[in-house]
C-alpha positions in Angstrom: -150.5 28.8 -29.7 -147.2 27.9 -28.4 -146.1 29.1 -25.4 -143.3 31.8 -25.4 -140.6 30.8 -23.7 -138.5 33.8 -22.1 -135.0 33.5 -21.8 -133.0 34.7 -18.8 -129.9 36.3 -19.9 -127.5 37.4 -17.3 -125.1 40.2 -17.5 -121.9 39.4 -18.7 -120.0 40.7 -15.4 -121.6 37.8 -13.3 -121.5 34.9 -16.0 -118.0 35.2 -16.8 -116.0 31.9 -16.1 -113.3 33.9 -14.5 -113.3 34.9 -11.0 -110.7 38.1 -11.1 -110.7 38.1 -7.3 -109.9 34.2 -6.9 -107.6 32.2 -9.9 -105.0 29.6 -9.8 -102.7 32.2 -10.9 -103.3 34.5 -8.0 -104.0 31.6 -5.2 -102.4 32.6 -2.2 -102.7 30.2 0.6 -102.3 32.0 3.8 -98.4 30.8 4.1 -97.1 33.5 6.3 -99.7 36.3 6.4 -98.5 39.6 4.8 -94.7 38.3 4.8 -93.0 35.6 3.3 -90.1 34.0 4.9 -87.4 32.6 2.6 -87.9 29.2 4.4 -84.6 28.4 3.4 -82.6 30.7 5.8 -84.1 28.3 9.0 -84.3 24.9 7.8 -80.7 24.9 9.4 -79.5 26.1 12.1 -80.6 26.8 15.9 -84.3 28.2 16.9 -85.2 29.3 20.1 -89.0 28.8 21.6 -90.2 32.3 20.7 -88.7 32.0 16.5 -90.2 28.2 16.6 -94.1 30.1 17.9 -93.7 32.5 15.4 -93.0 30.0 12.5 -95.9 27.8 14.0 -97.9 30.7 13.4 -97.0 31.6 10.1 -96.9 27.8 9.1 -99.2 25.5 10.9 -101.9 24.4 9.0 -104.7 24.2 11.8 -104.0 27.7 12.0 -104.1 28.2 8.2 -107.7 26.3 8.4 -108.9 28.8 11.1 -108.0 31.6 9.4 -109.7 30.5 5.8 -113.1 29.8 8.0 -112.8 33.2 9.5 -113.0 34.4 6.1 -116.1 32.0 5.0 -117.7 33.2 8.2 -116.8 36.7 6.7 -118.6 36.1 3.0 -121.6 34.6 4.6 -122.3 38.1 6.3 -121.8 39.8 2.9 -123.9 37.3 1.6 -126.4 38.0 4.1 -126.3 42.2 3.8 -126.8 41.9 -0.1 -130.3 40.3 0.5 -131.2 43.5 1.7 -129.5 45.5 -1.3 -132.0 46.0 -4.9 -131.8 43.0 -7.0 -132.1 44.1 -10.5 -132.4 41.9 -13.5 -132.1 41.8 -17.3 -134.8 39.4 -19.3 -134.8 39.1 -22.8 -136.3 36.6 -25.4 -137.1 35.9 -28.7 -139.6 33.5 -30.6 -140.2 32.3 -33.9 -143.5 31.0 -34.7 -144.2 28.2 -37.4 -148.2 28.5 -37.1 -149.7 31.0 -38.7 -151.7 32.7 -35.1 -155.0 34.8 -36.2 -157.8 35.8 -34.4 -161.0 34.8 -35.8 -163.2 38.2 -36.0 -167.4 37.7 -36.9 -168.2 39.7 -39.7 -171.6 38.2 -40.9 -173.9 41.1 -39.7 -171.6 43.0 -42.7 -172.7 40.4 -45.0 -169.0 38.9 -45.3 -168.1 35.3 -44.3 -168.9 34.3 -41.0 -165.0 34.8 -39.5 -161.8 36.9 -41.1 -158.9 36.0 -40.0 -156.9 38.7 -38.5 -152.9 38.0 -37.7 -152.4 38.4 -34.2 -148.6 38.1 -34.0 -145.9 38.4 -36.0 -144.0 35.0 -37.3 -141.3 36.5 -35.2 -140.7 38.9 -32.5 -138.6 39.8 -29.8 -139.2 40.9 -25.9 -137.3 42.6 -23.1 -137.6 43.6 -19.8 -135.5 45.5 -16.8 -137.0 44.6 -13.7 -135.8 45.7 -9.8 -137.1 45.1 -6.5 -135.7 46.2 -3.0 -137.5 44.6 0.4 -138.5 47.4 2.4 -139.9 45.5 5.2 -138.5 41.7 5.6 -137.8 41.5 9.3 -136.0 38.2 9.0 -133.6 39.4 6.7 -132.3 41.9 9.2 -132.1 39.0 11.7 -130.0 37.1 9.2 -127.8 39.9 8.9 -127.2 40.5 12.6 -126.7 36.5 13.2 -124.0 36.3 10.5 -122.4 38.8 11.6 -122.2 37.3 15.2 -121.5 33.9 13.1 -118.2 35.9 11.9 -117.4 37.2 15.7 -117.4 33.7 16.6 -114.7 32.3 14.0 -112.6 34.9 14.5 -112.8 34.1 18.5 -112.2 30.6 17.2 -109.2 31.6 15.1 -108.0 33.4 17.9 -108.3 30.5 20.5 -106.7 28.4 17.7 -103.4 30.3 17.3 -102.9 29.9 21.4 -103.6 26.6 21.7 -100.9 25.8 18.3 -98.4 28.3 21.0 -99.2 26.0 23.5 -98.8 22.8 21.4 -95.5 23.8 20.4 -94.2 24.7 23.6 -95.2 21.0 24.9 -93.5 19.3 21.9 -90.4 21.5 22.6 -90.3 21.0 26.1 -91.0 17.1 25.4 -87.9 17.1 23.2 -85.7 19.2 25.4 -87.0 16.8 28.9 -85.7 13.9 26.7 -82.2 15.3 25.7 -81.6 16.2 29.5 -82.4 12.4 30.5 -80.5 11.2 27.8 -77.6 12.5 30.0 -78.6 11.0 33.1 -79.3 7.4 30.9 -75.6 7.9 29.6 -74.0 8.0 32.8 -76.3 5.4 34.4 -75.1 3.5 31.1 -71.2 4.0 32.4 -72.3 3.0 35.8 -73.5 -0.4 34.6 -70.8 -0.9 32.3 -68.4 -0.3 35.0 -70.5 -2.9 37.7 -70.3 -5.8 34.8 -66.7 -4.9 34.6 -66.0 -5.7 38.1 -68.4 -8.9 38.0 -66.4 -10.0 35.4 -62.8 -9.6 36.9 -65.1 -11.3 40.5 -66.6 -14.3 38.5 -62.8 -14.8 37.3 -61.8 -15.1 40.6 -64.7 -17.0 42.0 -65.9 -14.1 44.4 -69.5 -14.3 42.8 -71.7 -17.1 41.3 -72.4 -17.1 37.7 -76.1 -16.2 37.9 -75.0 -13.1 39.8 -72.6 -12.4 36.6 -75.6 -12.4 34.3 -77.6 -10.5 36.9 -75.1 -7.9 36.0 -75.1 -8.6 32.6 -78.7 -7.9 32.5 -78.5 -4.9 34.7 -76.4 -3.2 32.0 -78.2 -4.4 29.0 -81.4 -2.9 30.3 -79.8 0.4 30.7 -78.3 0.2 27.0 -82.0 -0.3 26.0 -83.1 2.5 28.1 -80.7 5.0 26.0 -81.4 3.6 22.7 -85.4 4.1 23.7 -84.9 7.6 24.5 -83.2 7.6 21.4 -86.3 6.8 19.5 -88.6 8.9 21.4 -86.5 12.0 20.8 -86.8 10.8 17.0 -90.5 10.8 17.1 -90.7 14.0 19.2 -88.6 16.0 16.7 -91.0 14.9 14.3 -94.0 16.3 15.9 -92.6 19.4 16.1 -91.5 19.7 12.2 -95.0 18.8 12.0 -96.4 21.2 13.9 -94.3 23.8 11.7 -95.2 22.0 8.7 -91.8 21.9 8.1 -89.9 18.6 5.7 -88.9 15.7 7.8 -85.3 16.1 6.5 -84.6 19.4 8.0 -82.1 19.5 11.3 -82.8 22.3 13.9 -81.3 22.4 17.2 -83.3 24.1 20.0 -81.9 27.2 22.4 -83.3 25.8 26.2 -85.3 28.4 28.1 -84.3 31.2 30.5 -85.5 29.9 33.9 -88.2 33.0 35.3 -90.5 32.5 37.3 -94.1 34.7 36.7 -95.8 36.3 39.4 -99.2 35.5 39.8 -102.2 37.4 40.5 -105.0 36.2 43.0 -107.5 33.3 41.8 -110.1 36.0 41.7 -108.4 38.1 39.6 -107.7 35.4 37.1 -111.1 34.3 37.2 -112.5 38.1 36.4 -109.9 38.1 33.6 -111.1 34.5 32.2 -115.0 36.1 32.2 -113.4 39.2 30.4 -110.7 37.6 27.7 -111.3 34.1 27.2 -112.4 32.7 23.8 -114.8 30.1 24.6 -116.7 31.8 27.0 -117.5 34.6 24.7 -118.4 31.9 21.9 -121.1 30.7 24.1 -122.2 34.5 25.0 -122.2 35.4 21.4 -124.0 31.9 20.5 -126.8 33.1 22.8 -127.3 36.0 20.8 -127.4 34.3 17.8 -130.4 32.2 19.4 -131.9 35.5 20.1 -131.8 36.6 16.4 -133.0 33.2 15.3 -136.2 33.4 17.5 -136.8 36.9 16.4 -136.8 36.1 12.9 -139.1 33.1 13.7 -141.4 35.7 15.7 -141.1 37.9 12.6 -142.7 35.8 10.1 -145.8 36.4 11.8 -145.9 40.1 10.0 -146.3 40.9 6.3 -143.5 41.6 4.0 -143.4 44.7 2.2 -141.3 44.4 -1.3 -140.7 47.2 -3.5 -140.4 46.6 -7.4 -140.5 48.2 -10.6 -140.2 47.0 -14.3 -139.8 48.4 -17.9 -140.1 46.3 -20.7 -140.0 46.0 -24.7 -142.1 44.3 -27.3 -141.6 44.7 -31.0 -145.2 43.6 -32.2 -148.1 46.3 -31.0 -150.7 44.8 -32.5 -152.2 43.8 -28.6 -149.6 45.0 -26.6 -147.9 48.8 -26.4 -144.5 48.0 -27.5 -143.1 49.4 -24.5 -144.0 50.3 -21.0 -143.0 50.9 -17.4 -144.8 49.9 -13.7 -144.3 50.0 -10.4 -145.1 47.8 -7.7 -145.4 47.2 -4.1 -146.1 44.0 -3.1 -147.4 42.7 0.3 -147.5 39.5 1.6 -149.3 37.9 4.9 -149.2 34.4 5.6 -152.7 33.6 6.9 -151.8 29.6 7.1 -148.9 27.2 6.0 -149.8 24.2 8.0 -148.5 25.6 11.0 -144.8 25.9 10.1 -144.3 29.2 11.5 -146.0 28.7 14.9 -143.5 25.6 14.7 -140.6 27.4 13.7 -141.5 29.5 16.7 -141.4 27.0 19.4 -138.2 25.5 18.3 -136.6 29.0 18.2 -137.8 29.2 21.5 -135.8 25.9 22.8 -132.8 26.6 20.9 -132.8 29.7 22.7 -133.3 28.0 26.7 -130.6 25.6 25.2 -128.0 27.9 24.6 -128.8 29.8 28.5 -128.0 26.5 29.8 -124.8 26.1 27.9 -123.9 29.0 29.1 -124.4 28.6 32.7 -122.6 25.3 31.8 -119.8 26.9 30.5 -119.5 29.4 33.5 -119.1 26.7 36.0 -117.0 24.8 33.6 -114.5 28.2 33.5 -114.5 28.5 37.3 -113.2 25.0 37.8 -110.6 25.1 34.7 -109.4 28.5 36.2 -109.0 26.8 39.7 -107.7 23.8 38.7 -104.9 25.8 36.3 -104.4 28.1 39.0 -103.3 25.0 41.4 -101.4 22.8 39.0 -99.3 26.3 39.0 -98.6 26.9 42.3 -98.1 22.9 42.6 -95.7 22.7 39.7 -93.7 25.9 41.3 -93.9 24.0 44.6 -92.3 20.9 42.7 -89.8 23.2 40.6 -88.2 24.8 43.8 -87.7 21.8 45.5 -86.1 20.3 42.3 -83.8 23.1 42.4 -82.5 22.5 46.1 -82.2 18.8 45.1 -80.2 19.8 42.5 -77.7 22.0 44.3 -77.1 19.2 46.9 -76.7 16.5 44.5 -74.0 18.8 43.1 -72.1 19.2 46.7 -72.2 15.5 46.4 -70.7 14.7 43.4 -68.2 17.1 43.8 -67.4 15.4 47.0 -67.0 12.0 45.1 -65.2 13.4 42.6 -62.6 14.7 44.7 -62.6 11.4 46.5 -62.4 9.1 43.0 -59.3 10.9 41.8 -57.1 10.1 45.6 -58.7 6.6 45.4 -60.9 6.6 47.8 -64.0 5.5 45.7 -63.7 3.5 42.7 -65.4 4.2 39.6 -68.6 2.2 40.1 -69.4 4.6 42.8 -68.2 7.5 41.1 -70.5 7.4 38.2 -73.3 6.2 40.4 -72.9 9.6 42.4 -72.7 11.6 38.3 -75.9 9.4 37.1 -77.8 11.0 40.7 -76.5 14.7 39.7 -77.5 14.2 36.2 -80.8 12.8 37.2 -81.0 16.1 39.4 -80.3 18.2 36.5 -83.1 16.5 34.2 -85.7 16.6 37.3 -85.0 20.2 37.7 -85.2 20.9 33.8 -88.3 18.8 33.4 -90.0 20.5 36.7 -89.5 23.8 34.9 -90.8 22.9 31.5 -93.8 21.2 33.6 -93.9 24.8 35.2 -93.9 26.6 32.2 -96.7 24.4 31.0 -99.3 24.5 33.7 -98.7 28.9 33.5 -99.4 28.4 29.8 -102.4 26.8 30.6 -103.8 28.9 32.7 -103.0 32.0 30.5 -105.2 30.1 27.7 -107.8 29.8 30.5 -107.6 33.7 30.8 -107.8 34.2 27.2 -103.7 35.5 27.4 -100.7 34.1 25.5 -99.8 31.1 26.3 -95.9 31.9 25.8 -94.9 35.1 27.7 -92.0 36.3 29.7 -93.9 38.9 31.7 -96.3 38.7 34.7 -99.8 36.7 34.1 
């Protein structure tokens, strides 16, 4: 007798080739969250740092990937929850027999031939069944759901951290570009000073007041200042492209940037910063949740020593009722208890214990790393603040000096070389002051990230 092959027929709603939730027609990457922006309105114009950060959060590719990973973590949790729900299956099959399947019945006692061939099955028949089952007591599934939920929490924390790191990165690129622009002004006036020095050297050489090598030295000095100015221009171009890359903008976009208004944030004590970090820092929270996941893995491994109980039921039909009823139903309770599986369960539990121990050590390590990070960032903010205040005083001094030299040059007391030198020093002081402020804001932003806060803020930390 040939074996009867049962063909599993899935529900049409489950096997449809089209997914109504995601298709090429309605697929939308998280370009701008719930609201789309008309990018043509912001491609050309002047943007502030706050606007740049807003656009980066909407369009940055790394942040989009983080959001998608968070969605994947949520789907993994839903898959784990699905294991706890009833599973219903429809099975159907059709069989065609090409051999005559008969059952030989002994009839010698009745004075008949030795055997009588009684048909066993029809030439063709069908069978179907509807079965369902639900786990009643399978603890490993419970701990899997718990672990997946914590995995979703971790990805949410990582998405939050990614947003803050994107903000800090945009701030860094923005400040660097403005610093190069500020440096360009001092380099330009330094170039004017060197050019005036070269002009005077050429006059002195024609009057035989200096030697030829001294003229060449002045020319080389002028060329070096011209080179520094060109290098600054190239650095500005690269820095500008880095900003467009972070914004996910085409590289032919032309944008001007609005400088920040200078503000000094009020720092709390370092102890308060540590407390804030222990409450809000994403990396610290991730380490805590990771430890909890390891605990779920340990409990799941331990639950493998317990029996599993599954409740099931079946309704079936059969069109050949010679040996079987044409329909029927039954309810089943299945219990499974592993007696020996090659020490697999024992070793899985031993492995889980060591993984839990590793997570505990990593949590302690992350704690001390966080403490050190807060103290380092806090001291960096203090140093940057002091440097900024110093640069402000120096800028005011250079401004007074330049005003004096400007008046002296007006009345012919000094020549252009000395005037340009004073102008260069003044713009160097301005550039130093602006760079010091940029460094201060980046240091404050880094401390804010370590504390689990927004790195770009105009209020107190």
